[in-house]
C-alpha positions in Angstrom: -56.6 9.0 16.3 -57.6 9.5 12.7 -56.1 7.2 10.0 -54.5 10.1 8.2 -52.8 11.3 11.4 -51.4 7.8 12.0 -50.1 7.5 8.5 -48.5 10.9 8.9 -46.8 9.8 12.1 -45.6 6.6 10.6 -44.3 8.3 7.5 -42.4 10.8 9.7 -40.8 8.1 11.8 -39.8 6.1 8.7 -38.3 9.3 7.1 -36.4 10.2 10.3 -35.1 6.6 10.6 -34.0 6.6 7.0 -32.2 9.9 7.5 -30.3 8.5 10.5 -29.3 5.4 8.6 -28.1 7.4 5.6 -26.1 9.7 7.9 -24.5 6.8 9.6 -23.6 5.1 6.3 -22.1 8.3 5.0 -20.0 8.9 8.1 -18.7 5.3 7.9 -17.8 5.6 4.3 -15.9 8.8 5.0 -14.1 7.3 7.9 -13.0 4.2 5.9 -11.9 6.2 2.9 -8.1 6.5 2.5 -7.2 10.1 2.4 -4.1 11.4 0.8 -3.1 14.3 -1.4 -2.7 13.0 -4.9 0.2 15.2 -5.8 2.3 14.4 -2.7 1.9 10.6 -2.7 5.0 9.3 -4.4 3.4 6.0 -5.6 0.8 7.9 -7.7 3.2 10.4 -9.3 4.3 9.7 -12.8 6.7 12.7 -12.5 8.7 11.1 -9.7 9.0 7.9 -11.8 10.5 10.0 -14.7 13.0 12.1 -12.7 16.5 10.8 -12.1 17.5 9.9 -8.6 19.0 12.8 -6.6 21.8 10.6 -5.4 22.8 9.4 -8.9 25.9 11.6 -9.0 27.1 10.5 -5.6 26.3 6.8 -5.4 27.2 4.5 -8.3 24.3 2.1 -7.3 21.8 4.9 -7.9 22.8 5.7 -11.5 20.1 4.9 -13.9 17.4 4.8 -11.2 14.4 7.2 -11.0 13.4 8.8 -7.7 10.7 6.2 -7.2 13.1 3.4 -7.8 15.6 5.0 -5.4 13.0 5.2 -2.7 12.0 1.5 -3.2 15.7 0.5 -3.3 16.2 2.3 0.1 13.4 0.2 1.5 14.8 -3.0 0.0 18.2 -2.3 1.5 16.7 -1.5 4.9 14.8 -4.7 4.9 17.6 -6.8 3.6 16.2 -7.8 0.2 18.9 -9.1 -2.3 19.9 -6.4 -4.8 21.3 -8.5 -7.7 20.4 -11.7 -9.4 23.7 -13.2 -8.1 22.6 -12.4 -4.5 19.2 -14.0 -5.2 20.8 -17.2 -6.5 23.2 -17.4 -3.5 20.3 -16.9 -1.1 18.3 -19.6 -2.9 21.2 -22.0 -2.7 21.8 -21.2 0.9 18.1 -21.8 1.7 18.1 -25.1 -0.3 21.1 -26.3 1.8 19.4 -25.3 5.0 16.2 -27.2 4.1 18.0 -30.4 3.1 18.6 -32.4 6.3 20.6 -35.1 4.5 23.2 -32.6 3.3 26.7 -33.7 3.9 29.6 -31.7 2.4 31.9 -33.7 0.1 35.3 -34.3 1.6 
């Protein structure tokens, strides 16, 4: 086989291999990309973080919260996170008492 023919075959193989690798990399990047609609994802919406909570008129705990804060509050309540500084202090004291094995109440 002529040298020019061999070079043409090798160049064609390299080009085809490169195209396959580029296609695979592109598909992987598209598969790994997080897809969501910008205007419907609440966490990326400044408008939702400005609007008053829809339950503000019904629930006193919702007054002064935005819709985003209200959604986060709903998650916190569902997961049992403390809502006030007083609850956080009580929880910290309770945890400290449980960790202290030498604790004996004063009688």
